[in-house]
C-alpha positions in Angstrom: -89.5 -65.4 99.1 -89.5 -63.6 102.4 -91.0 -64.7 105.5 -94.2 -61.8 105.0 -94.6 -63.0 101.6 -95.1 -66.7 103.0 -97.2 -65.9 105.9 -99.4 -63.5 102.9 -99.6 -66.4 101.0 -101.0 -68.6 104.2 -103.3 -66.3 105.6 -105.0 -66.2 102.1 -105.3 -69.8 101.8 -106.3 -70.3 105.3 -109.1 -67.7 104.9 -110.0 -69.4 101.0 -110.5 -72.8 102.6 -112.0 -71.8 105.2 -114.5 -70.6 103.0 -114.5 -71.9 99.8 -117.2 -74.3 100.1 -119.7 -71.7 100.6 -118.3 -69.2 97.8 -118.7 -72.7 95.8 -122.2 -72.5 96.8 -122.7 -69.0 96.1 -121.4 -69.7 92.4 -123.4 -72.9 91.9 -126.4 -71.1 92.7 -126.0 -68.4 90.2 -124.6 -70.8 87.2 -126.8 -73.0 85.7 -124.3 -75.8 84.9 -121.9 -77.5 87.2 -119.3 -77.3 84.7 -119.7 -73.7 83.8 -120.0 -73.0 87.7 -116.3 -75.0 88.1 -115.2 -72.5 85.2 -116.4 -69.5 87.4 -114.9 -70.9 90.7 -111.3 -71.2 89.1 -111.2 -67.6 87.9 -112.9 -66.6 91.5 -109.9 -68.0 92.9 -107.5 -66.5 90.5 -109.1 -62.8 90.7 -109.3 -63.2 94.9 -105.3 -64.1 95.0 -104.6 -61.5 92.5 -106.4 -58.8 94.6 -105.9 -60.4 97.8 -103.9 -57.7 99.0 -107.1 -55.3 98.4 -108.4 -57.0 101.3 -108.2 -55.4 104.4 -107.1 -57.6 107.2 -109.5 -58.4 110.0 -112.7 -58.1 107.4 -115.2 -60.5 106.4 -113.8 -62.2 103.9 -116.8 -64.5 103.1 -118.5 -61.1 101.9 -115.5 -59.8 100.0 -115.3 -63.1 98.3 -119.1 -63.3 97.2 -118.6 -59.6 95.8 -115.9 -60.8 93.6 -117.6 -64.4 92.6 -120.6 -62.2 92.0 -118.9 -60.3 89.3 -117.0 -62.8 87.8 -120.3 -64.6 87.5 -121.7 -61.2 85.6 -118.4 -61.6 83.3 -119.3 -64.9 82.5 -122.8 -64.0 81.5 -121.5 -61.3 79.0 -119.6 -64.0 77.9 -122.3 -66.4 77.2 -125.4 -64.0 76.5 -126.4 -65.7 73.4 -126.5 -68.6 75.4 -130.4 -69.2 76.4 -129.5 -71.1 79.4 -127.7 -68.1 80.8 -130.1 -65.8 83.5 -130.9 -62.3 82.7 -128.2 -59.9 84.8 -131.0 -58.2 86.9 -132.1 -62.1 87.9 -128.8 -63.0 88.9 -127.7 -60.0 91.0 -131.4 -60.4 92.8 -130.3 -64.7 93.4 -126.9 -63.6 94.6 -127.7 -60.7 96.9 -130.7 -62.9 98.2 -128.2 -65.7 98.6 -125.4 -63.7 100.3 -128.5 -62.9 102.8 -129.4 -66.5 104.0 -125.3 -67.7 103.6 -125.1 -67.2 107.2 -128.1 -69.6 107.7 -126.6 -72.2 105.5 -123.5 -72.6 107.1 -124.9 -72.8 110.3 -126.6 -76.1 108.9 -124.1 -77.5 107.1 -122.0 -77.4 110.0 -125.0 -79.1 111.7 -125.0 -81.4 108.9 -121.7 -82.4 110.2 -122.0 -82.8 113.6 -125.0 -84.8 112.8 -123.4 -86.9 110.2 -120.4 -87.3 112.6 -122.8 -89.1 114.6 -123.8 -91.9 112.2 -122.0 -95.2 112.3 -119.0 -94.9 109.6 -120.5 -97.9 107.6 -123.8 -96.2 107.3 -122.5 -92.5 106.8 -120.3 -94.0 104.0 -123.3 -95.1 102.3 -125.1 -92.0 102.4 -122.0 -90.5 100.7 -121.8 -92.5 98.2 -125.7 -92.4 97.7 -125.0 -88.5 97.0 -122.2 -88.5 94.2 -122.7 -87.5 91.0 -121.4 -90.4 89.8 -123.1 -93.1 92.0 -126.0 -95.5 90.6 -128.3 -96.1 93.6 -129.0 -99.6 92.3 -125.3 -100.2 92.4 -125.0 -98.7 95.9 -128.2 -100.7 96.9 -126.3 -103.9 96.0 -123.1 -102.7 98.0 -125.2 -102.5 101.1 -127.0 -105.8 100.8 -130.4 -104.1 100.2 -133.1 -103.9 97.4 -133.5 -100.9 95.6 -136.6 -100.2 97.5 -135.2 -101.1 100.5 -132.2 -98.7 100.4 -134.6 -95.6 99.3 -136.5 -96.5 102.3 -133.6 -97.0 104.7 -131.9 -93.8 103.0 -135.2 -91.8 103.5 -135.4 -92.7 107.6 -131.5 -91.7 107.7 -132.3 -88.2 105.9 -135.1 -87.8 108.4 -132.9 -88.6 111.6 -130.3 -86.1 110.1 -133.2 -83.4 109.5 -134.1 -84.0 113.2 -130.5 -83.9 114.7 -130.2 -81.0 112.5 -133.3 -79.7 113.9 -133.0 -80.0 117.2 -128.7 -79.0 117.1 -130.2 -75.3 115.3 -132.5 -74.7 117.7 -130.1 -75.5 120.7 -128.0 -72.8 119.2 -130.9 -70.3 119.2 -131.6 -71.0 122.9 -127.9 -70.7 123.5 
């Protein structure tokens, strides 16, 4: 493999990993079931790689990837067209358009959340993360934390409020700066 081919692969991987969570969130908003969204995301990843040579250096990778994702969601919809859980194509296109418009704000919110989460002590941060794992049971997390279920929910509510306040402050400072 030549050095230019290796650099091409590295360039793709850097851009893809930088934007993967946003692309996945975009797909997840358009596809009702998580397993289906994962399947669509696999196809999106393959198409992005296959078509990466058509991506213009210095272009907006995220916008380009959202366009590819939108088409892959539409292809998935055509394949699943008889399923009652599939939205009308016009509705999906409208959701995709609105999602792409608000994505920059959501990305800033995700970045602020990450900064705020890093301010939370590690043991508390681990409990918060554990509470939001899809396979977690709150009863078990509460027990591991040494709290009752009701006490854990109260603590979690306070932590969410603290994080929300921190995020709002960070975003307000960003606007002022």
